N, C-alpha and C positions, 0 to 999 in steps of 0.2 A: 131438187135444189135449183136456185136461180144462177144463171151464168150468162156471160156476154160472149156471143159467138160472131165470127166473121165467116160468111158463106161465100162471098165474092169480094175480091180486093176493091178498095175504094176509099172515100173520105170517111169522116166520123160517122156518117149515116149508115155505113156498112156494118157497124156494130149493132147487133140485135140482142135484146134481153129475152131469154127464153127459159123454159123449165126442162131440166135434164135429170136423169137418174143420178143419185149420189154414187160416185165411183166406188168400186170394190177393189181392195188392194191386190195386186199381183204378189207373188211369193216374196219379192224383194222390195216391196213398196209399203208406205204408210199412208193412210188417209188423214188429212189435216182439215179441221174446221177452221176456216180463215177468220182471223180477227182484223186483218188489214192487208191490202194488196198495193204494191207500189206501181205508180204510173211512170213510164219511161219512154224516151224517144224510140227505143228499139221496138216498142209496141206499135208505134206509128209506122215504122218501116215494114213490120209484118202485116199490119192492116192494109197498107198501100200495095203490098205485093213486091216491094223493093227487096225484101228478104223473103225467100220462098219457104213455104211450109204446107203440108197437106191440109186441104179444106174439107169440111168446116173446121175451124180452129177456135178454141177458147183462148183468148188473148191473156197476156200477163205473164211476166217472167220473174216475179218477186213477190214473196208473201211470208206471212207469219201467223201462227195460230197454235192450236192444241191438237195433238194426235188423238184420233178417235178409233182407229182400227189399224192393225198391222198384219202383213202377210206372214206366211208360214216360216220364211227364212229371214224375216226382218227383226233380228234379235238386238240390234244396236239402239233401238228406241222403244219406248213403252207408252201405252195409252195414258193420256193425261199430261205428258211432257210438252213443254213449250218449245217449238222449233221454228226455224226460218230457213229459207232457201232462195236461190236464184238460178237462172239459166235453165229452168224447166217450165214449159208452157202450162197454162191452166189456172193462173191465180185470180183472174177476173171471175170469181165464182164463190159460192158459199163453202164448197168443199173441193179439195184437190188431192189426187193420188200422186205421190212423189217418191222416186227411188230413195231408199234410206241412206245410200251413200252420198246423196246430195243435201241431206238435212243436217243442220247444225243446231245444237242446243242453245237456247237463249239464256244467258247467265242472269243471276240476280243483279239488279241495278240497271237493267236494260228492259224497257217496256216492249210490248208486242208492236206498237206503232213505231217505236224507234228501230226495232229490228227490221220491220218491213220497209222502213225508209232508208236503210243503210246497206242492205245486202248487195244490191246491184251498184248503187252510186258510191257507197262507202268503199267497197272493195275495188271499184274502178279507180277512185281517187288514190287508193293505196297502191295498186299495182303501177299506176302511172308514175307516181312520185318515188316509189321504192324499188321498182323493178325495170320498167321500160326505159326510163331515164332516171336512174337513182340520183336524186338531187343531193347536193352536198352544201354544207354551210358556206355562205359567201357567193354561191352561184346565183344567176338571175334567170327566172322563168317568166314567160308571158303566158297568161291564162285567159283565153277567150271565154265569153259567156260566164264571167266570174261570179255572177249572182244567181246562176242556175243551180240545179240540184247537185251535179258533180262539181261545178265550179266553186261553190262555197266550201265544200269539203276539201277540195284540192288546194285552195288558197290556204286554209287552216293547216293542212299537213305540211305544205311547203314552208309556211311561216314557222311552224314548230321545228322543222329541220334546221332553220337558220338561213334559208335562201331568201333573196330579194324577189318579191312578186310584183310584176306589172300586170294589172288587170284591165280588161276591156269590158265595158258595159254600155247599155243604151240609154239609161236615164240617171238623173241625179239620185233618185231613191236607191237604185241598184248600186250606184257608186258608194253610197253610205254603207250598204250591206257588205260590199267587197272590202272596204276599209275596216269595218268591224271584224271581218274574218282574218285580217292581218295583211292585206295588200299594202305595199309601200307606196305604189303609184297607181292611179286609176285614170284610164283614158275613156272619155265618152266618145265612142266612134261615130255617134250621130253629130258631133260638133267638131271633132278633130280627126285628121287622117292618122290612123294608129301607126302606120309605117313611119311617117315623118316624126311623130311624137316619140315613138320608141327609140329611134335613132338619136333624137335629142337627149332623151333621158339616159341613154347609155354612152353618150359621148361618141357616137358613131361606131362603137365596138360591137353592138348587137347583143342578143341574149343567148344563153346556153341552150335553151330548149323552148319550143312553142308547143303548148298543149291546146289543140284545136278541135273543138267539137262542132264547129260551125260549117266548115267545108268550103263550098263553092265560092262564097263571097270574100273569104279571108285567106285562102290557101296561098295564092301567089305572093301577096304582100307579106305573108308570114315567112316565106322563104327568104325574103329580102332583108329581114331583121335578124337573121341568125348569124352568129359569129362563124368564122371558118370552122368546119367540122362540128357545127352544132346540129341539133336533132329536131326535126319536125315530127311531132307525134299527132297524127290525125286519127281521132278516135270517135268521130261522129260527123254528121252532115245535116245539121238542122236547116241550113239554107239551100240544101241540094247537094247532089253528088259532084265531086271535083271532076272537071272534064279530063279527057285523055291528056297525058302529061309526058313530055320527052325527058327521059332521065338524064340526058346530057346536061340539062340545066343545073342538076345538083353539083356537077363538077365546076361549072362556070360560076356558080354562086359561092364556092368555097368548100368543095368536097363535103357536101352536106349529107346527113343521114335522114332517111325518111322511113317511117314505119306506120302501118295501119293495124294496131292491135285490137284485140277484143277480149273481154273478161274471161270467156270460156277457156282460153288457152293459158290463163294465169291462175285458174283454179281447176286445172284438168285432173289432178290427182286428189284423192281424199285428203292426203297430208297437207297439200298446199291450200285447199279450201278451208280446212280447219284452222291452219296457222293464220291465214289472211283474215278470216272472219273474227277469230279471237283477237287479233291485233286491233281491228276496228272497234269491236265491242269493248276492248280494254281502254281505248282512247275515250269512248263515250262514258264509261263508268268513272274514269279518272277526271272527267271534266275537260279533257284536252281537245275534244271534238264536239262542237255544239251543232245540233241538227235544227234546221228551220223547216218544220212541217207547216207550210202556210195554208194549204187547203186540204180538207177531207170532203169527199163526195160520197153520197150513197152509190152503191153498185149500179143502180138504174140510171145514174147520171154520168156514165162513162163517156158518152158522146161529148158532153159539156167539158169534162176533164181534158179530153183530147183537143177540143177547140181552144181551150184556154192555154194548153201547153204549146200548141203550134202557133198561136197568136202572140206568143211572148208576153202574155198577160200575168205571168206568175214568176215568182222567185222561190228558190228552195224546193221542197219536196211536195208532190201531190200523192194522196192516198185515196183508194177506194175502200169503203167500209161496207162489207156484205150485210 
């Protein structure tokens, strides 16, 4: 099979297309022939070595396809079933072996590409808005990178809850996408200071929660726009890691809450994985969550996909097609 491996950390050029044996399932695994693989910033972090994993590594933490083989104890899935998963390495390939307790069935009304596009980003948007800081009707959330993969889904979920969404984006095109997803106010951070503009939009009161996937360039100003006892949810670092931070500032700025969540801890049990994925699939089937799959790339063009993602050339979701 063809697969994308990283043998040494580095830039996009560190990803090599090679031929590997099709994996054989362990007793608790199923082998899946991939129809689509999701491209996410967490793949960049592993490629760079910011997140550690044994090398060589087949990148990719999100995929969907058809089961082709099952292990001796893998009784919960059958050959021929459509399944999807996230938080398991190896989806930048034609086949992947996945523990069956991490697989979820793709329901009718959801395509393979939709499933591959939503397992990581859709469930991330869901836990952010429904668990980390459970938004309520009438509350106000600021969403950075609102036209990105998670951003567009998070804006829609927050809007459906009845929260006011203030979105930050870099271009007029992305501003239109954020508005189309349900953002009430959109700030072009390339033209306006988002801190000053958010304070103006909220009458100086601040927002209840900041959902920040950008990190280094937005973090400190984000703290300044929170209401007293508001929450900073830092769930990514596309501009770089946040520098060391003195926690006393949280008390000085209003007894703020700060969390750095990750999806793995919000789908840690089989029950929570199934419930959260079903909730997201249900939103898609009901038309309440619209996915923007902007680019699909052949597996061999994984380097280009990463360059486009890191260069902020894209909106919505990127997929690799084996």
